[in-house]
C-alpha positions as CSV (number, residue, x, y, z in Angstrom):
1,M,297.7,299.3,186.4
2,E,297.7,299.2,182.6
3,R,298.9,302.2,180.6
4,P,296.1,304.0,178.7
5,D,297.6,303.1,175.3
6,V,297.9,299.4,176.3
7,D,294.3,299.4,177.6
8,Q,293.0,301.0,174.4
9,S,294.9,298.4,172.3
10,K,293.3,295.6,174.4
11,R,289.8,297.1,174.0
12,A,290.3,297.5,170.3
13,T,291.5,293.9,170.0
14,L,288.6,292.6,172.0
15,R,286.0,294.6,170.0
16,R,287.5,293.3,166.7
17,F,287.2,289.7,167.7
18,A,283.9,290.2,169.5
19,A,282.5,291.3,166.2
20,L,283.7,288.1,164.6
21,G,282.0,286.2,167.5
22,A,278.8,288.1,167.1
23,A,278.8,287.4,163.3
24,S,279.2,283.7,163.8
25,P,276.8,281.0,165.1
26,L,278.4,281.5,168.5
27,V,276.5,284.7,169.1
28,G,274.3,284.8,172.1
29,L,275.8,281.8,173.8
30,A,277.7,283.8,176.5
31,S,276.0,283.7,179.9
32,A,273.7,286.6,180.8
33,E,275.9,287.8,183.6
34,E,278.7,288.3,181.1
35,S,276.6,290.2,178.6
36,D,278.2,293.5,179.5
37,S,281.6,292.3,178.5
38,D,283.1,291.8,175.1
39,T,285.5,289.1,176.4
40,P,283.4,285.9,175.9
41,E,282.4,286.8,172.3
42,A,286.0,288.0,171.6
43,I,287.4,284.6,172.7
44,A,284.7,282.8,170.6
45,G,285.5,285.0,167.6
46,Y,289.2,284.6,168.0
47,I,288.9,280.8,168.2
48,S,286.6,280.9,165.1
49,A,289.3,282.8,163.2
50,T,292.3,280.9,164.7
51,P,291.1,277.3,165.2
52,G,293.7,275.2,167.0
53,A,295.2,278.0,169.0
54,H,296.5,277.0,172.4
55,F,295.8,278.7,175.8
56,S,298.8,281.0,175.9
57,K,298.2,282.2,172.4
58,V,294.5,283.0,173.1
59,R,295.6,284.8,176.3
60,D,298.5,286.8,174.8
61,D,296.8,287.7,171.5
62,L,293.7,289.0,173.3
63,Q,295.9,290.7,176.0
64,L,293.9,288.9,178.8
65,G,294.9,287.7,182.2
66,T,295.6,284.0,182.9
67,G,292.7,283.6,185.3
68,E,290.3,285.6,183.1
69,T,291.2,283.5,180.0
70,Q,290.8,280.2,181.8
71,H,287.5,281.3,183.3
72,H,286.0,282.2,179.9
73,L,287.4,279.2,178.1
74,D,285.9,276.9,180.7
75,E,282.5,278.7,180.4
76,L,282.5,278.6,176.6
77,E,283.5,274.9,176.6
78,S,280.9,274.0,179.2
79,S,278.3,275.8,177.2
80,G,279.2,273.8,174.1
81,V,280.4,276.9,172.2
82,I,284.0,275.6,171.8
83,E,285.8,272.3,172.3
84,S,289.3,271.3,173.0
85,R,291.8,268.5,172.6
86,R,295.2,267.7,174.0
87,D,298.1,268.0,171.6
88,G,301.3,267.1,173.5
89,D,302.0,269.8,176.0
90,Y,299.2,272.0,174.7
91,R,295.4,272.1,174.8
92,R,294.1,273.4,171.6
93,F,290.7,275.1,171.1
94,F,288.2,274.8,168.3
95,P,284.7,276.0,167.5
96,A,282.4,273.1,168.6
97,D,281.3,270.5,166.0
98,Q,283.1,272.2,163.1
99,F,286.1,270.1,162.4
100,S,286.7,266.4,162.1
101,E,289.4,264.7,164.2
102,F,291.8,264.7,161.2
103,E,291.1,268.4,160.6
104,Q,291.8,269.2,164.3
105,T,295.0,267.3,164.2
106,T,296.0,269.0,161.0
107,L,295.3,272.5,162.4
108,G,297.3,271.6,165.6
109,Q,300.3,270.7,163.5
110,L,299.9,273.7,161.2
111,R,300.1,275.9,164.4
112,R,303.7,274.5,164.8
113,E,306.2,276.3,162.7
114,T,308.4,273.5,161.4
115,P,305.6,271.0,160.7
116,R,303.7,273.7,158.9
117,R,306.7,274.7,156.8
118,M,307.4,271.0,156.0
119,M,303.8,270.5,154.9
120,I,303.9,273.6,152.7
121,A,307.1,272.4,151.1
122,L,305.5,269.1,150.2
123,L,302.4,270.9,148.9
124,D,304.7,273.0,146.7
125,D,306.7,269.9,145.6
126,P,305.3,266.5,146.5
127,T,308.5,264.9,145.3
128,A,310.7,266.9,147.7
129,T,313.4,264.8,149.4
130,A,314.4,265.1,153.1
131,G,317.6,267.0,151.9
132,A,315.6,269.4,149.7
133,I,313.2,270.1,152.6
134,A,316.1,270.7,155.0
135,D,317.7,273.1,152.6
136,R,314.4,275.0,152.0
137,L,313.6,275.2,155.7
138,G,317.2,276.0,156.8
139,V,317.3,273.1,159.3
140,S,319.3,269.9,159.6
141,R,318.2,266.6,158.0
142,P,317.8,265.0,161.5
143,A,315.3,267.9,162.3
144,V,313.4,267.1,159.1
145,S,313.4,263.4,160.0
146,N,312.1,264.1,163.5
147,C,309.4,266.4,162.1
148,A,308.4,263.6,159.6
149,K,308.1,261.1,162.5
150,T,305.8,263.5,164.3
151,L,303.6,264.1,161.3
152,E,303.5,260.4,160.6
153,S,302.5,259.6,164.2
154,A,299.7,262.3,163.8
155,G,298.5,260.5,160.6
156,L,299.3,263.4,158.3
157,L,302.4,261.9,156.5
158,S,303.4,258.6,154.9
159,R,307.0,257.6,154.7
160,A,306.3,254.4,152.8
161,D,307.9,255.8,149.6
162,G,309.7,259.0,150.4
163,Y,307.5,261.6,152.0
164,S,303.9,262.1,151.0
165,L,301.1,264.0,152.7
166,V,297.9,262.2,153.7
167,D,294.9,264.0,152.3
168,P,296.8,267.0,150.9
169,E,293.6,268.6,149.6
170,T,292.3,269.0,153.2
171,I,295.6,270.3,154.4
172,L,295.7,272.8,151.6
173,L,292.1,274.0,152.2
174,L,292.8,274.5,155.9
175,L,296.0,276.4,155.1
176,V,294.3,278.7,152.6
177,R,291.2,279.2,154.7
178,Y,293.1,280.3,157.8
179,A,296.2,281.6,156.1
180,D,296.1,285.0,157.8
181,S,296.3,283.3,161.2
182,F,299.4,281.2,160.3
183,G,302.1,283.5,158.9
184,E,303.8,284.7,155.8
185,D,304.6,281.2,154.6
186,A,300.9,280.3,154.6
187,A,299.9,283.6,153.0
188,T,302.4,283.0,150.2
189,L,301.0,279.5,149.7
190,A,297.4,280.9,149.6
191,A,298.4,283.2,146.8
192,T,299.6,280.3,144.7
193,A,296.9,277.8,145.7
194,P,295.2,277.7,142.4
195,S,298.3,276.1,140.8
196,L,298.2,273.4,143.4
197,V,294.6,272.3,143.0
198,E,295.4,270.0,140.1
199,Y,297.9,268.1,142.3
200,T,295.8,268.0,145.4
201,G,292.6,267.1,143.7
202,G,293.9,265.0,140.9
203,E,293.2,261.4,140.3
């Protein structure tokens, strides 16, 4: 049995994300038998605000049970409200028909700490070397190399002449738009985004 304070926290979280769901094009798509519950709209609102989240993150952030989360995700996907794609060991969820395959792949990698921090480093300094990135991230050079291979395989990074992001403007826009759902590094980048526009959008 949940403690009263835990239950209240869960209800407040569900209400907050349900409001997002109700304010989005996803409103009204939950089934009639679920209309007395905030949970379907809360999940829809959460995924709208946190595209690319995987199952465990949806479940844990909304303080739901595993079976409850799976049931509602399945219902929302079957109804065409959300869609999902496999990303290694994860299945990531997105609002339906909102993102291209490249954008979904980008969001999936941005949800991983080291790839996100590496992309942010390259947005800050597109000439950054593997050594400079390793120093900035506080990781080893082999770790940077492995991350670069992952990003290259995902189609987000070129290693033809050093490291360069593929379509940095799209990566920057997604980082800034959903900065609050990523972390402090993304929030810091969002604050300095105007200074990066010339680089990302330049000829």
